[in-house]
C-alpha positions in Angstrom: 0.0 0.0 0.0 2.8 2.4 1.0 4.6 1.5 -2.2 1.6 2.4 -4.3 1.1 5.7 -2.5 4.8 6.6 -3.0 4.5 5.7 -6.7 1.5 7.9 -7.1 3.2 10.8 -5.4 6.3 10.4 -7.6 4.2 10.3 -10.7 2.2 13.4 -9.7 5.4 15.3 -8.9 6.9 14.4 -12.3 3.7 15.5 -14.1 3.8 18.8 -12.2 7.4 19.4 -13.2 6.6 18.8 -16.9 3.5 21.0 -16.7 5.6 23.8 -15.1 8.2 23.6 -17.8 5.6 23.5 -20.6 3.8 26.5 -19.1 7.1 28.4 -18.7 8.2 27.7 -22.3 4.8 28.3 -23.8 4.2 31.6 -21.9 7.6 33.1 -22.7 7.9 35.4 -25.7 11.0 36.7 -27.5 11.0 39.8 -29.7 13.2 39.6 -32.9 14.0 42.9 -34.6 15.7 43.9 -37.8 16.6 47.6 -38.2 15.5 50.1 -40.8 17.6 52.9 -42.4 17.8 55.2 -45.4 20.8 56.0 -47.6 21.8 57.1 -51.1 22.2 54.8 -54.0 25.8 53.6 -54.1 26.2 53.9 -50.3 26.3 51.2 -47.7 24.3 50.8 -44.5 24.7 48.5 -41.4 21.6 46.7 -40.2 21.4 44.9 -36.8 19.4 41.8 -36.0 18.6 41.6 -32.3 16.6 39.5 -29.9 14.9 40.7 -26.7 14.4 37.6 -24.5 12.7 37.4 -21.1 14.9 36.5 -18.2 13.2 33.1 -17.9 13.8 30.8 -19.6 16.2 32.7 -21.8 17.6 32.0 -25.3 19.8 29.0 -26.0 19.6 28.3 -29.8 18.4 30.3 -32.9 18.2 30.1 -36.6 16.8 33.2 -38.3 16.8 34.2 -42.0 16.8 37.8 -43.1 15.1 38.3 -46.6 15.5 41.4 -48.8 14.7 42.7 -52.3 17.9 42.0 -54.3 16.8 44.4 -57.1 17.2 47.4 -54.6 20.0 46.3 -52.2 22.9 43.8 -52.2 24.2 42.1 -49.0 28.0 42.6 -48.9 28.9 41.0 -45.6 27.7 40.0 -42.2 29.1 39.5 -38.7 27.6 37.1 -36.2 27.8 37.4 -32.4 27.1 35.2 -29.4 29.3 32.4 -30.9 27.0 32.2 -33.9 27.6 32.1 -37.6 26.0 34.0 -40.5 25.7 33.9 -44.3 24.8 36.5 -46.9 24.0 34.0 -49.7 21.8 31.3 -48.2 19.7 32.2 -51.2 19.9 35.0 -53.8 17.9 37.4 -51.6 18.2 35.6 -48.2 20.8 35.2 -45.5 21.0 33.0 -42.4 22.0 33.6 -38.8 22.3 30.6 -36.5 23.9 29.8 -33.2 23.7 28.0 -29.8 24.8 29.5 -26.5 26.7 27.6 -23.8 24.6 29.4 -21.2 21.1 30.7 -22.0 21.0 34.4 -23.0 18.7 37.0 -21.5 17.8 40.6 -22.2 18.7 42.5 -25.3 20.9 40.3 -27.5 22.7 41.3 -30.7 22.7 38.3 -33.0 24.3 39.7 -36.2 25.1 42.8 -38.3 24.6 42.9 -42.0 26.1 45.4 -44.4 24.0 46.3 -47.4 24.7 48.4 -50.5 21.9 50.4 -52.2 22.1 49.5 -55.9 18.9 51.2 -57.1 16.4 53.7 -55.8 13.4 52.3 -54.0 12.5 50.5 -50.7 13.5 47.0 -49.8 11.5 45.4 -47.1 13.6 43.4 -44.6 11.7 40.5 -43.2 12.8 37.8 -40.7 11.9 34.2 -41.1 12.3 32.2 -37.8 13.5 28.6 -38.2 14.6 27.9 -34.6 14.1 29.9 -31.4 14.4 27.8 -28.3 15.3 27.9 -24.6 17.5 24.8 -24.8 19.8 23.1 -27.3 17.7 20.0 -27.9 15.1 21.7 -30.0 12.4 21.5 -27.3 11.0 24.4 -25.4 10.4 26.7 -28.4 9.9 30.4 -27.5 6.9 32.3 -28.8 8.3 35.0 -31.0 7.2 38.5 -32.0 8.9 39.7 -35.2 9.5 43.3 -36.0 10.5 43.7 -39.7 12.4 46.6 -41.1 13.2 48.3 -44.4 16.0 50.0 -46.3 15.1 53.1 -48.3 17.6 53.9 -51.2 17.4 57.4 -52.5 18.7 58.7 -55.8 19.8 62.3 -55.0 19.6 63.2 -58.7 15.9 62.2 -59.0 13.2 64.6 -57.8 10.9 63.1 -55.3 7.4 62.3 -56.5 5.1 64.3 -54.3 1.3 64.7 -53.7 0.4 67.9 -52.0 -2.6 70.0 -51.1 -2.3 73.7 -50.7 -2.9 75.9 -47.7 -5.0 79.1 -47.8 -7.4 81.2 -45.8 -11.0 82.5 -46.2 -13.7 84.5 -44.4 -16.6 82.8 -42.7 -19.4 81.5 -44.9 -17.2 82.0 -48.0 -16.4 79.2 -50.5 -12.7 78.6 -51.2 -11.0 76.4 -53.8 -8.1 74.2 -52.8 -5.9 72.3 -55.4 -4.8 68.8 -54.9 -1.5 68.4 -56.9 0.9 65.8 -58.2 4.4 67.3 -58.3 7.5 66.0 -60.2 6.0 62.7 -61.4 8.9 60.9 -63.1 8.7 58.2 -65.8 6.9 55.9 -66.2 4.5 58.3 -64.6 1.5 58.3 -62.3 -0.8 55.4 -63.2 -3.2 55.0 -60.3 -4.1 56.9 -57.2 -6.5 56.8 -54.3 -6.1 59.8 -52.0 -8.1 60.5 -48.9 -8.3 64.1 -47.5 -9.1 64.5 -43.8 -10.3 67.8 -42.5 -11.9 69.3 -39.4 -15.6 69.3 -40.1 -16.3 71.7 -37.2 -14.3 74.4 -39.0 -15.0 73.7 -42.7 -17.3 71.8 -44.9 -16.4 70.0 -48.2 -19.1 71.3 -50.5 -17.8 70.4 -54.0 -15.0 68.9 -56.0 -13.9 69.4 -59.7 -11.8 66.4 -60.9 -8.9 66.6 -63.3 -6.7 64.2 -65.2 -9.4 61.5 -65.2 -10.0 61.6 -61.5 -13.3 61.0 -59.7 -14.3 62.7 -56.5 -16.2 61.5 -53.4 -17.1 64.4 -51.1 -19.3 62.3 -48.8 -16.9 59.5 -47.9 -17.4 60.4 -44.2 -18.4 63.6 -42.3 -14.7 64.7 -42.2 -13.3 62.8 -45.2 -13.1 63.2 -49.0 -11.5 61.0 -51.6 -10.0 61.5 -55.1 -9.3 58.4 -57.2 -8.1 57.9 -60.7 -6.0 55.9 -63.2 -4.0 56.5 -66.4 -2.9 53.7 -68.7 -0.1 55.9 -70.3 1.2 57.5 -67.1 1.1 61.1 -66.1 4.4 62.9 -66.0 5.3 66.3 -64.6 3.3 68.6 -62.3 -0.5 68.8 -62.6 -3.7 69.1 -60.6 -5.6 66.0 -59.7 -8.7 67.8 -58.4 -9.9 71.2 -57.1 -11.8 70.8 -53.8 -14.3 73.4 -52.7 -14.6 74.1 -49.0 -16.7 76.5 -47.0 -15.6 78.1 -43.7 -18.1 77.4 -40.9 -16.3 78.5 -37.8 -13.3 80.6 -36.9 -10.1 78.5 -36.6 -7.7 76.4 -38.6 -8.6 73.1 -40.2 -5.7 70.8 -41.2 -5.9 69.1 -44.6 -4.2 65.7 -44.1 -3.4 63.4 -46.9 -3.4 59.6 -46.9 -2.3 57.5 -50.0 -4.2 54.2 -50.1 -3.0 53.6 -53.7 -0.1 55.3 -55.5 1.2 53.4 -58.4 3.1 53.9 -61.6 1.8 53.4 -65.1 2.7 49.7 -64.8 0.7 49.6 -61.6 3.7 49.0 -59.4 4.1 51.1 -56.2 6.1 54.2 -56.3 9.4 53.4 -54.5 9.7 56.8 -52.8 7.2 59.6 -52.4 6.4 62.5 -50.3 3.1 63.9 -48.9 2.6 67.6 -48.2 -0.4 68.4 -46.0 -2.2 71.7 -46.1 -4.6 73.8 -44.0 -7.5 76.3 -44.2 -7.6 79.3 -41.9 -11.1 80.7 -41.4 -11.1 84.4 -40.5 -13.6 87.1 -39.4 -15.1 88.9 -42.4 -13.4 92.3 -43.0 -15.2 95.6 -42.5 -17.5 96.8 -45.3 -15.9 99.7 -47.2 -18.1 102.9 -47.0 -18.0 105.7 -49.5 -15.6 108.4 -48.4 -17.3 111.8 -48.3 -15.4 114.7 -49.9 -14.6 117.2 -47.1 -16.1 120.7 -47.4 -13.6 123.5 -47.7 -12.9 125.2 -44.4 -14.7 128.5 -44.0 -12.7 131.1 -42.1 -14.5 133.8 -40.2 -14.4 137.2 -42.0 -12.1 140.0 -40.9 -13.8 142.6 -38.7 -16.3 142.7 -35.9 -19.3 141.5 -37.8 -20.9 138.1 -37.8 -19.5 135.0 -39.6 -22.0 135.8 -42.4 -20.8 139.5 -42.9 -18.4 140.3 -45.7 -15.1 142.0 -44.8 -14.5 145.7 -45.7 -12.2 146.4 -48.7 -9.3 148.8 -48.1 -11.0 151.6 -50.1 -14.2 151.3 -48.1 -12.2 151.3 -44.9 -10.4 154.6 -45.8 -13.6 156.2 -46.9 -15.2 155.3 -43.6 -12.2 156.6 -41.7 -12.3 160.0 -43.6 -16.0 160.4 -42.8 -15.4 159.8 -39.1 -12.6 162.4 -39.0 -14.8 165.0 -40.9 -17.6 164.4 -38.4 -15.3 165.0 -35.5 -14.0 168.3 -37.0 -17.5 169.6 -37.6 -18.5 168.9 -34.1 -15.5 170.7 -32.7 -16.2 173.8 -34.7 -19.8 174.0 -33.5 -18.7 173.9 -29.9 -16.3 176.8 -30.6 
């Protein structure tokens, strides 16, 4: 009986240990990250591959494959760490980083550094494919992983950047105002397809109309604060041109941002533009200016006349004044003689 009880206790203990290990391994998560960067065509850039592993149970073995677009970048070399090894040519556009630690690794762990060269303008996505990520060297106890991919943007400094922009302007309350949505510096093969959403503050302005250009179509009622311009061109549109003219009306005082979002932006071959720029705008709604009134012509200033009379009396001329003075003198002389 005692032997049976001891056997049951030992079996239960073993099951509890296995369950604890399984729970620990299944609940642990490691984060794998490959960096992003931007450089010019012809230049090189270093990209790190790192693992962030919880303290328990830690990382013991790994095999991770970075994958890239070999039409945009070329892998020149790599350096592995933590006693691992790496390759730049596991496939034409794929490398491999693999290793096993003598003691499990915890925290932020640098697994490898790759050196890439930009060979053409564009964006190469950098994705990580996980083959092995375990907390022991037997292949058991796999860690749950979260993968954060990266990208390399290769810029041709001689090439203008294809840009979509919406202008900024101002208007008085209750006034309509036209705002142009433009494509700028579209390079060959040209703009072939576009879906552009315009977000605005519908408490400040209302989108009341839209005039499409270059084969576009407008949707002014996508949402209460959203408009959309879509279009396509089989031959490709090159240069700088308007895609639409949007008509807004100011409702309240303030500033409404005009924010752009490209849901589709492709070349004439319907491939994505490798590099582009978005330039947002804004509408400022102002108080109406004062109404201009007709300016009255001022009347000429009327000076009071010389003398002691009223403002309406005419001044005496010099001759009249002398005559009056002589009459006064004569009257005084006559009066003096009579007294004598």
